[in-house]
C-alpha positions, 0 to 999 in steps of 0.5 A: 323020923316022922312028921305030923302037921294037920290040926296040930303044931308041926311035930317031928318025932324021933323016939322019946324026943318031940319037936313042935314048931309054930309061930305066934302073933299078938292077937286081941282075941287071945288076951294075956292070962293074968294068972300066967304072969302072976306066976312069973318069977319076976314082976312083968312089965309087958304082958301079951296074948297071942294066937299060935299058928302053923302053915297049911300045906297042899300038894300041888304037882307032887310038891308041898306048897304053903297055903296060909296058916291055921291056928292051933293054940294060944299063948301068954308071954310075960317079960320085964322091960326096964329100958325103953331104948331097947338097947341091943345086948339087953337081957330080958326076963321072959316067962310064957305058957303055950296052949297046944292040942297036946297040953300046956307048956310053960317056959322060963328064962331070958331073951336077948334084944338083938336090934332096935333099928332093923328093918327100921328104928323102933322094931325090936328083934330078940331071941332066947332059949327057955327052960320048960318048967311045966309040961303036960302029963306024959312029958319030961321037960325040955327047951324052947327057943324063939326069934321074935319081932316086938313092935312096941310103937305099933309101927305099920307093917310089923306085927309082934310075934315069934317063931318058936321051936319046943324040944321036949321029951315023952316019958318012957312008956307013954302013949303018943298024944 
């Protein structure tokens, strides 16, 4: 298995399996793309734009040390919230597009609200697994998982964002991106 990280989302590769790991953070400089949300298979009530980031590592005394984050892309997330109590167990339709150096990945499915009071009331924790419904040329589908924090009340000290793992497959005989 090989790993690459500089200037791209962290990528692990084993044969035709490719795994990208990155985080997102809501960012006014990356507004949501209205066309992405218009393509969702439901009527979105929340539309978020975000930057996508990977840790920057440097070697110190032979060890890799995290040294901040580098932006490697942008994303638009669209979901449908109808219960503003954010009750744990609620399943929320979710649709998103991630623009990474290797191309655009679009995912669709549901996320489940896990908590609306940890680490404090008003902070919403969620997670999900989404099917890749559109992938760049040379890829053949896959799945995307997320662990997310949603801060609808804009409480200080909490950013809306997620940690994502994108698991996809390269088409046989396709050159590496």
